[in-house]
N, C-alpha and C positions, 0 to 999 in steps of 0.2 A: 470579414472574418475568414481566416484560412481554415481549410478542412483537410483531414487525413482519414482515409477509409481503410479498414482492416483488410479488405479484399486486395488492396494494392500494397500493403505495408505490414505484413504479419511476420513477427520474429519469435523465436523460441529460446533465445539467449540475449542477455545484455552483454554487448561486446563492442569494444572501441574500434574494431575492424569493420563493423557493419557500415555500409554506405547510408548516408542520410536519405530519408524519403521525403523530407520537407525541411526547408530552412526558414527560420523566423527571426525577427528582430526582438530584442528584449522589450517586453510590454505588449507583445502581440497576443491576441485572443485566438484560440484554435478549437474547432469542433472535431473530436476524435471518435470515430465509431469503432466498436470492438466486437469480437466474437466472444462467446462464453468460454469457460475454461476447458470445455470439451471440443473446441473449435466448431461449435454448432452441429456436431455430428451425431448427437444423441437426441432422440425424440421417440414418439410412440412406435415407430417402425424400426428404429435402429437402437440397439441396446449397448450397454457397456461391454458386453461380451464380444461385440464386433468392432470395438473402438480401436483406432490406431493410437497406442499410448505414447507414440512419439509426437503427437499433436495435442499435447496437454499444456494448459496455461499460456496460450498465445498472448502476446502483447502487440499493440499497434505502434509502429515507429520504425526507426528512431527519428527524432526531430533534432536538428542542429540549431543551436541558439547562437547567433552571431555575438562575437566578443566574449563568449564564455571561455574561461581559461582554468586550468588545473589550480585548485585552491580556492576558487570563487565559490559562491553559494547560489544554487538555483532555487528561486522562490516560485512555487506553484500554487496558484489560487484556483480552487475548484468552484466554479459558478453553478453548474447544474449537472445532474445525472439523469438522463432519460432512459427508461428501461423498455425492453421488448415486452410482448404481451404474455410470455410464459418463460419459465426457467426449469432447471433440473436440479434435484437434490439426490445424492447417491451415497450409499454406504457399502462396505464390503470387507473381506478379510485383509487385514493390514492397512486399511484405508483410514483408520481413526483409532480411538482409544478403547472402543468397546469390541469384544470378540465376536464379530458378525461372521456367520458361516458362508454366506453367498453374496455375490454382488447384487444389489437391489437399487433400483432407481425409481424416482417418482417425478412425473411431469406436473408442475404446479403452475396453474394459470394466475395471471395478475388481473384483478378487477377492482375498480373503485379504490385504488390505493391500498389494496390488501392482497396478500398471497393466500390463495384458496387451497390450503393443505388438504382439507376434506370438507364434506358438507357441513360439519359441525365445528371445524377448527379454521378460523380465518385469522391470519397473522398480519399485524401492521408492518408496513415496509420500513426498512432502514437501508436505503440504497447506499452502497459504499464500493470502494475500489480495492481489490485484493492485490493486484500487481501494479507497481508504479515505481519508477526510479530512473537512474542514469547509468551510463556505461561504467563498469568498474575499472580500476587502475590496471589490474593484472589480466589473467586469463578470463575468457568468457565464463559467465555464470548463467545457468539455466534460469528461465523466467519463473520456474517453480521454487526457487531457492531465495530466501531473503539474506541480506548481508548489509554491509555499510553503505552500499550504493542504493539501498531500498529493495526493490524486487518484490517477492511474494510475502509481504509483511502481514497481510490478512488482518488488518487493524480496523475495527469498525468506526474509528474516529475519522477515517479518510473518506469524508462524505461532503455533500454540498455545504459550502461556507467555510470549509477548512482551508488552511494555508499550510503547505509543506515546505520545508527547507532541506535541500540535499547538498552534501559536499560534492563538488565537481572534480572528477579525476582525469578528464581528458578534454581536449579542445572541442568546443561545441556542446558539451554535456551529453548529447545523444540520449534524449529523454524518450521514454515510452511508457504506456500504461495498458492495462487490460484486466481480465478476470473480475468482472463486476459481480456483485452480490445484491440481490433484492432484500434478503434477510440473512443475518448471520449473528450468532452469539459469540461472546468472548471464548477463546479456546478453539472454536470450530471443531469440536470434539469428534464429530462423525467423519471428518475428512473433507467435507464440502459444505459450503453455504448453499443458498438458493442461487445456483450459478446461472447467469443470464447475460445475453448480449445487450448492447445499448450504445448510447452516445454521451460523451462527456465533454463539456466545454470548460476549458482552463485558460488562464493567462500565465505565460512563462516570463519570468523577469529575473534579473541578475542582481546580486549583492556582491560588489567588488571588495576584495579583502586585502588591500594593501596593509591594513592594520592586522597583524597576525592574531590579535585577540578575537577577531571576528570569525576565525576559521572554525569549522565544525568537522567532526569525524564520522558522525552517524546522523540519520534523518531525525528531524524534529517536526512535530505537528502542532500547529497553533489552532485552538478552538476559541469560541467566544469567551471561555472562562479559564482555560488552562494552556500551558505548554506541556506537551507530552514528548519525553525523550525516549527514542525507540532504539533498541538494540536486539540483534538476532545472534544467537550462539548455539553451540551443539547441545547444551543443556539449558533448561529454563532457569535453573538456579543461577548460572553464570550470566544469562541475559538480564535477569532482575538485578543482580549485583552491579553489573556494568551500567545499566540504565540509571540506577539509583545514584551511583557515584558521579555520573555526568550531570544529572539534575542538581545534586547538591553542590557540585562545583559552580554551576551557573548561578545558583543562589548566593554562594559565597562571594563570587566576583561582582554580581549585580548590586548586592547590598553592602559590599565592603566590610564583611564581618569575618570572624574566625571560622575555621572549619568546624570547630566544636559547636558554635552557635548555629551554623547552617545545617548541621546534622540534627540538632535538636528541633529546628523548625521543620525539617523533612519528616521527622518522626511524629510531629504534632499535627501537621496539616496537609502533608503530601500523601499520594497513594501509589503503591507499587502494584501494577496490574498485569495480567496476562493477556496478550493479543491472540496468539495461536500456538497450538501444541502438536501440530500434525505435519509440518513441512520439514524438509531436510535439515534446516536449522529452526530453532524455536524463538519466538519473538515476545518480548516483554516491553512495558512502558513505565516510565516514572512520571506521574502527573503533578505538576507544580501549579498552584492557582495563581492567577494574575493579580490577586490581591497582594501577593508577595513579590511576584515577578511581572510587573505590568508590561514590560517590553523586553525583547530578546537582544536586539542590536541597538 
């Protein structure tokens, strides 16, 4: 299994100009170590007040996938997420949805598969990946911003066992990930989850798209029970509208039914959900059960 360490391959933008730090074949398994979203710079001795805000949301990469071409689809299978023994949660002015007056951080240890928020509050873990994606087609995009290439989607479904599908915009795809969370709720309303370093094992594979119907324009997450169509936009309303329309289109095409019938099914059994509300673009998902859509391609 190939490995890539954050100490040797940290980026703060997704950019087609970045030189690859690792080259893999389709189907290769890779262990990727990551820093937390504060670049491991915040702990009991170092506070957010002393943080270099240019070192936020680092990702580890990029990884060049042989034979990946613009228009293809990168298939990412998440096998495992191993967490460090403690993380950081932070709130502050302008950092989330609640009007907090001062920057405040909490170091939260991990013990026996729980986050020890306090002596009386122990939280079950939900390890997930906040930042994950490929190089965009145009200008570089900060790792803190989600878009069609993926990026900082902060979607709690991006966890062990999930499969992600990304549109590829440049040769080699240039994949990277980072910003792990030990615990995070939908919305991430305070501006941070339980930010933590760790190691992620993934398999990177390709879906070639000579058939134009296979092409996708935004990330898709496959879970045991659903396909989640992910869109990030300037407003959450537009993100939900676009994600819903993409999901309904896939239903219509897969079932060979009318748009009217696909929309009725979407209204009856699908879910429009919020992923995050605090990044430079906001992220929503439209959940289609596999009972209706058993396979994507």
